[in-house]
N, C-alpha and C positions, 0 to 999 in steps of 0.2 A: 546268645547271652553267655552260655557256658564258656565258649572260646574267649570272649572278651574278659571274663573273670579270671580265667587261667593266665591269659597274657598279662593282665594287670597285676596279678599276684607275682608272676615271675619278674616283671619290671620293678615292682616294689622291693622285692627281695634282693635285686641286683643293684639298687641305688647306692648302697654303701661302698661299692667298688670305687666310686669317685674319690673316696677318702685316701685311697692308696696312691693316687697320682700326685706328683709334686706340683706346687704352685696352684694358681687359681684356674677355674674353668674359663674358657674363652667367653668374654662378655659379662662376666660376673665380678669385675674388678671393683674394689673399693676406691674411694676418693684418693687415698694415699698412693694406690697403685697407678691410677690414671695420671696423677701428678708426676710420678717417677717415669712414666712412659712418654708423656707428651710435654711435660714441663710446666703445666698449669692445670687447674681444674676449671672446666667450662662453667660459667655462671648458672646455666640451667640445671646442670647436674648438682651443683652445690645447693641451689634453692630446693630442688626436688628432694635431696637427701635430708635437708633440714625440716621439711614439712611432712614427709610421710613416715609412718611407723609401721613396721612389718610385724606380722603375727609370730613368725618363727625365724628370727634373725640367724643367718648362716646355716639354715636348715637344722637348727638344734633347738632343744627344749631348754629355756633358760635355767641355769643351775644344774643341768643334767648333761654336762659336756666335758667331763674330766678325763675319760679314756676312750679308746677305740670303740668298745662295746656301747658305751653311752652315746657317743657320736653316731654310731650306726642306728641306734634306736631313734634318734632325732631325724636322721635321713629317712628312715622307713616311715615314721610318723608324718613327716612332711610330704612324702609321696602319697600316703593314704589321704591326707587332707586335700592335696592337689587333685587327685583323681576323683575324690568325692565331690569337690566343688565343680569340676568340669562335668561330671555325670549329672549333677543337679541342674546345672545350666541347660544341658541338652534335654533333660527330662522336661523342664519347664518350657523350653522352646517347642518341644514336640507337642505339648498340651496346648500351647497357644496357637501354633501353626496348624497342627492336626494333619490328618492324612488327606491328600487330594481326592476328590470324589471321582469314582470310576465312571467312564462314559460307556453307555450301552449302545452299541451301534449294530 
């Protein structure tokens, strides 16, 4: 567990490095970027983007995205939330599934 926590903390602290790269991350394009790349916006993407609302848009905290430091805090917070959700899902699954019984032979 200690190794997991250390690795998670290191990854969380490294997430703002993505802010230094130019352009968008692969696969994280907005509808305007998709349209400029392929010439149109697929109807499924348009429908999905109209119906879903994200918790932390663009990995930032709304109203807290004015400079690099504030953007970094948003990225770190997003990483913490993401790791917490994944850990919670695996914790719940481990409680539901449980450990397999050992066979005494």
